[in-house]
N, C-alpha and C positions, 0 to 999 in steps of 0.2 A: 416564648417557648414555651407558655402552657396552652397553647389554644390547642386543642382538639386536632387528631388527626383529619385528615380529612381526602379528599380526589385528588390533591395536590401536596400533601405532606404526610410523609412518612417516618418515624424514629426507630432506631434501636441503637442499644446499649451496646452490641456485639462489634468487634471493631473487625472481625474476618471473616464473616458469615459473608461471604461471595455470589452464594445462591439468590441468598434474600436480597443482596443488594442487584443483583441482577435481572430478577424477577421484578423488583421494584421498576428499575429505570426503565428494562422493557413496557411497562405499565404504562409510565409517563410520558414514554415516545409514541404509545399509538393512542392516548390522547382520546378516548373513547365518545366524550359526550364533544369535541372538538371545540373546546373553550381557547384553544390557541395559546396557553399563560404555561410556562414552566411546571416541572414540579420538583419538590425539595426531599431529599432524601435524608435526614440528619443522624448521623452516627454518635454517641456518646449523651443521647439523651434518653428516657423512658418515653413510655407511651403518656405520662402527663407532664412531659417538659421539665424533671428534674435531669441536672448533670450530676454525673458520678466521678466529677474531677479529672477527667481524662486529659492526656494533652496527645498531641500529634505530631510524626517526625514527617518532614519533605518523602522520604523515604515510602512511607504510608500512603501520604497522598497522590505520588507518583503511582502505586497501586491501584488505588481506589478509578487513576484517570484509565489506568492501560486495561478496563473492563471495558472500553471501548472499541477498544482494536484488538482484544483477544479471540474474535472469531466465533464466539459461541452469540454474541448477541448482533442478528441481520434486518437489516440492513445496520448499520453501525447510525447508533445517533447523533445528535450535537448534544454536548456537555459540558460543564465545567467543575473544575472541583477546586475546594477551597476550606480553609477554620473560621472560623470564628472564636473569639475568646470572649468569655465572661468570669467574671468573680470566682464560681464555681467551678470554671472548668473551661476546656475549650469541644468545640462540636466542627466536625469534621464534616461538608454540605458538600452533597454533589446534585447538583443544578443540570434538569434534562430540558430540554427545548423537545416541544410535537415535534413529531416528525412530517414530512411528505411523501413519506414513499412506505406508506402503511399496507399491510400489518406488517409488525416487529415482532421477533420471534426470538425466544429466548431458548437455545438447543431444541431447536423445532417445535416448540409449543406458545402459542400466541397469549400475554397476559394484559390483560385491563383494569383498569380500577372502579370500583362499584362502589362511589360511599369512600368510605375509610377502607377499604378493602379491597385487596385484589384477589383477581377468578382467572381463570382460562376461561377464553373467548368460547362462546358457544357458536352452534353455526351461523348464525343471524349476527350477531355480535361481528365474527370472522367477514362477514360479507359487508357490511357498513364499514368494517375498516379498508376492506377491498378497495370500495368504491369512492372511500375519499381518497386513498392511493391515486386511483385513475383519476382524479377530478386534480389534484395538486402536483402531480408528475410532473418534473422538468428536463429532469435528463432524458439523452436521446436513446437509452437502452430502454426508460419506462413508456416510452412515447409508442403509441399505436401503430402498426404497419398497415396502412389501413390497402393498399394493393393488393395484401394477403389473406387469407382465409385458412380456416379450419384444416382444410386439406393440403395445404403446403408445409403440415407439420406432420412428425413423429407422434402418436396420440399415444402410442405404445412403448416407445422407446421415453419418452414421459413416465408413462404408470411402471413402468419395470426397472430402469435405470437412473432417473432423477430423484422423481418423488419417494422414493425408500432413505434417500438422502438427507431429504430436504426439509421431511418431518419425521418427531417423532413417530416410534411404532405404537404406544399407548395415542397419540391422538389419531393415526391411520385406523387403529383398529377399530374407531367408533366412527370414520368419516364416513357416509353416507351421498358426497355430492357428488357429482356428476364429472369427468376430467374437465372439461371444461371450465368449472366453478375452482377446482384444484388449483388450474393452472393461474385462473386470474389470482386465487389468493397468495402465490408467488411471484405475481406482477409479470407473468408470463403472456397470458391473456387477457385484451380489453373487453369486455363485455359490453361497452356503449357502443363498440362499433362492430363485434362479434367479428375481430380479428385477433390477431397473434401481436406482442407488441415486439419491438426489434430485438430485445432479449429473448424472447421465446423464440422468435426466428433464429435469431442466431445459434441459440443450444439445440433446438428442434427441428432445425429446418430442412426438408428435402435437398434443397438447394438453395441454401441463405445467398450466395454471392449473385444468385438472379435479382435480387432484391436490395444487397446490397454488397455490389462490384469489389470494390475494395478488403472486404472482410477475408484475407487469404495471408499466408505467408510462404512470400519468394526465396528460397534457398536458391545459394550460388557459389560453390567452391571455385576459386581461382589458381591459375598454378604460382602465379607474382604475388605482388604487393600492388594491386590495382588491377582496373576494370580490361584495362587494353590487354591483360595478360590470358593466355588460355584458360577458358570455361573446361575443369573437369568435372562438374558434376552440376546437376538443375535437378529442383524437386519443388514443388508447389503444395502446400497445405492447405486444405481447403473443405469446404463439409462441415457439419455443423459442429459444435464447441466439443458434442463428446466425443466424437470418434476423431476430429480433427487434433485436439489435445492430449489422445490417447498416441495416433500417430508420432506426432510430435517429439512427443517424449521417449518414447522408443527409440528415433533416430538418433536424438541427441547421445543417449545411454550408450547406442553400439556403434553409432558412424563417426562423433564427434571426439568423444575420448580415446585417445591412443596411450598405449602404456609401452615404455623400453626400459631396458634393465640397465642400470646407473650401479659404474664400479665405484664402491665405496673404500673394501680392502683388499685383501687377497680373498678371506672367508666367506665376504658376504660383497652382497648388489642388493640395492634397494630400486624399486620400480619410481620409472620419471614419467611423469604423464603431462601432457601437453596443456589441457583444459580439464578442471577439473567437472566432470557433465554436471553435476549437480547446482554448480556457480554458472552453466549458459544456460540450462533449465531453468532456475529462478529468473535471469533475467527473460528471456524468451516469453513465459508465464505474463511476467511482469507488464511485456509490449503490448500482451494480447488483453489483459484487463484495463490499461491505462490509456489505448490509443484514441485517438480519435476518429471515430465511424462515419459521422457525419459528416459532409461538404467535399468529402475528396472520396478519389477512387482508387488513393493510392497502397498498396500491402504493404506490411511489415517485410521490411529488408533484411535479411539475414544473409550477410556475404562471410566468407568463410576465405581469407586471404593465405598467405604461406607465412605469415609471422602475426596475424592478428585475427581479432573475430569482431567484423562489426554488428549490432541490431540495430534499424533505423525506423523507428515506428512516429505514424502522423503524430500531432497534438504537442507539446508545448509541456510543462509544468501547470500544473490546473489547479483554480482554486485559489486557497491562501497559499499553496505551496508556493516557494518565489526562489532564486539564487542564493538568499543568503539566507534562508531556512532548509533548503537543502541539503542533506536528505532526513531532516529530523523531523520537519512535518507531514504529517498525510493530508491527503484529500482525494476525492473519488468522482472521476469523471462520469464513472460507468459503476454505478453503485449495486447495482443489480447485477453486471456479470461479475462484480467483485465476490458478490455474495455465490452466485452459481461454481467459481472456480473455487472458494472456500467447501462449497459443498461436497463437491467433485476429490477433495483431496488435494488440488494441485497449489494451493494456497494456504498455509498453517497457519499464520497469526496476520494480522493487517498492519502494514508499517514497518514489517522487518527484514525486507527484502532487500536491500543495499544492504543492512549490515550483517545479512545474511552470507551475501557473495562475498563480501570483504571479509570473511572470517574464511570461507572458503579457499580462495585465491592466497591469503597470508599463507593456510595451511601447506598450501602444494608449492611455497615459495613463489608466487607469482608476482607480479606487478599489481597494483590496485586497478582497478576498474578507474576508466576515464571516463565521465560525462560530458559529453557536449551539446553545451545548452544556448550557444548563440545565436542558430535559426531560431525562430520563435514559430514557426510551422511543425519541426521536428523534434523530436526527444533522439542522440543518438549516446551510445554504450560504445566504449571499445576494451577489448580484454585482451591484452598479447598472450603468442604462441610461449610457456613457459620455455619451451625448448631453444627458441629462440631469445629469450631472457636471459640466460644463463652461459653464456657465448659474450654477452655484452653489459647489459645494464646491473650494477650493483644497486639491489631493492635494499632502503632502509625504514622509509616509511611505508604501512600499509592502508592506510585511509582513502575512502574512495577520493577520487581528482577531480574537479568541475571546472572545465575551461569553457569561458565565453570564444568559439571561434567567430573569424570573420569570415563570411559567407565570401568573398572574393581569392583568399587563399584556397579554397576548396577543400575538405575534409574528406571527401572519398575516394581521392583521388581519380577524379575526371581530367584535370587535365590533363593526364595519360604521363605524370613523371614515373617513376621507378620507384619512388617511396609513398605514394598516397597520402595517410592519413598523418604522416610525419610532415610530410610537406603543408598540409593543410594544417598542423597546428604550430610551425616556428614562429608564424608572425602574429600567434594571437595575446589577446590579453588575460592573462592569467589570474583569475580569483587567488591569488596566495592566500597560506593560511597569514601570515601576517597581516598581510589588509583584512583579513577579515578579525582576527584579535582585534587591531585597533578600531575597525568598524565598532565591534559589541563593546567596548571601551569609551567610545564614543557616543555611545547610545545608554549605555549606563556607567558610570563613574563608578560604580561600587560593586560592579560583578566580581564575582568572587573565580578563582580560579578552576574550580569544582563546577560552577555554573557552566564556565567558557570552555573546559573540558568535554563537558556532556554537550553542547548544542554544535560544537566542533568535529566532534567525534578524535581528540587526539587524545593522548597519553598525556599524560600528568608529567612524566618525565621531558618527554617533547616539546611539552607546553611551557615548563620553566627554562626550558634551553631557548626558545623562539622569544620567549619573554626577556630573557635576558640579553638577548641581540637588539631587542627592538630599543630596550634603555642603552644600551652602548652605542646604536647609533641615533640615539638623541628621537626616535621617533614617542617615545613613552616615559612619563616617569612614576614613581610612587610615591603619595603624598600621606606622609602620616605612616602607622605601623601596618604589619601586616592583617591585623585581627580587624582595624577601625579605620584605616585608611581608605582613601581613594585614589581613582588611576585620573593622570591628565595624560590627553592627546597633544603632544608638540605639535602644531601645525608649522 
C-alpha cells in the first residue's frame, strides 16, 4: 500500500467522487503505453498509502461497479470491484483491464495516464489510441468494410448530427483534425484501409443495406394471431441508423400505442393502453443494438398480431450472458453500435433495458414480457396486448419470463394454427423460478435471500412464498439458523 502512485495505480480517500473514479477508469482502460496490464483505483487510502479506517458496504461496491454501465464511459471497459481488509481499515479496489476498443472516453473526453498523473489526450496521443484500437478490434462493428469507401458515407451528417453528441464541446473547440481522423477516433473509419468500419457504414452510410443486406427492420401487422391471417400493414425501416431510428421511434409512438377510455365509476374514466410505447421502443432499440449483423442477411422481424407483438432478431444471448444469468448480466456483441445509440439518446444506461420494460409493463397492468431463447440463432421477445389480457389472464407476477422453446412446436405461428405463439410454447421446457432458485442454492449453499432476489429479480415477499413451497414439496431444506445456516438441495 505504501508504493508510490504510478501509471497503473491511483489512490483516493474520497468514497463518492465518481468524476475522479471515472476519469481514472478511462485512463487505465486506454493503456496508452500498451502495457496490457490492469490498472488499480484504490478507494480509502491517501497518496502515501495510509488508510483512514473506512469500511465499505455491498451497496457501495455495487455503485462503483455501476460506473461501467453508467453510459458516461464509452465504450464500457472490463473491470472488477472488490474490497481488501487490513488492520487499519478496508480498501475498495476498482481493477480495470486494458481495452481493445480504444480510445475510451469519459463524457466525450479521452483520459490517459502519464506516469503517476492522468491527463486529457492530445491529438498525437489520440492517434496512437485510434491505431491501437484498429489493430485489436475483434467485433464485427469495429472491423473495416473494405468494399466501401469514403464516398459511401455522409460526412456532413457525421459533422452536423453525430460528432457534437459524441465529443465534448471543449474538445471539439480545439480539434483541428480532418473528418476522417475524427471518424477514426470514434471507430467509424479505418485509416489502414481507407474505408469506413461496419459501425461507420451503419451509422452514416448512404445505403448501408447494399453492404450489410440484413440491416433493416421488417414490420408486419396481421389481422389475427398468426402469419396465415390477412396482412393489414407492412413497413420496412432501413437506411442509416440516424434516419432509421428516428423513423422507428416516431412510428412506435404514434402507430403502435392506442388508448381507449375504460369505465371506472360513474364520474371517472381511465385510459386503457394496449402497449406502452416506451416499452416497445426499448425492445426494438435493444434488437438493433444486440442483433448479429454478420453471417446472415435476416432482418429484425417486428410482427404485430391481434393479441401480441413479437420482436425477433438474429443472434441469441452473447458472451458471458446465458440462460441462468439473463437478464441480470450484460455483454455486447456490437460495442460500437451500443456507444452510437447511447450518444444519439436512444439508450439511457447500459444493462437496464429489460428492467425498464418490466416496470413499464407492470405500470400498464400488462403481462410481463416473454423471452423465447430456445433457438440459438435468434432472440425473440413477446409482449401481450393488454386489451386481450384483461379479458383473460389474471396477472400476478411482473417479472420477465424466460422460456426455452422447442423448435418443432414453432413459436411464430408458422404451423398456421390459430394461436401462433401460444401453440409454440405449450410444449416448452420452461425455466421456472423454482428451478432457478434451486440451481442457485445448489451452486452456493450459503446464498442469502437478498442475493437470490437480486439475481432473479424476484420480490422478497414472492421469494419467501416460493421457498416455503419448495420446503413443503421436499425439494430443499434449511440447515441451521436463518443468519448463519446453509441450504440443502434434496436430489
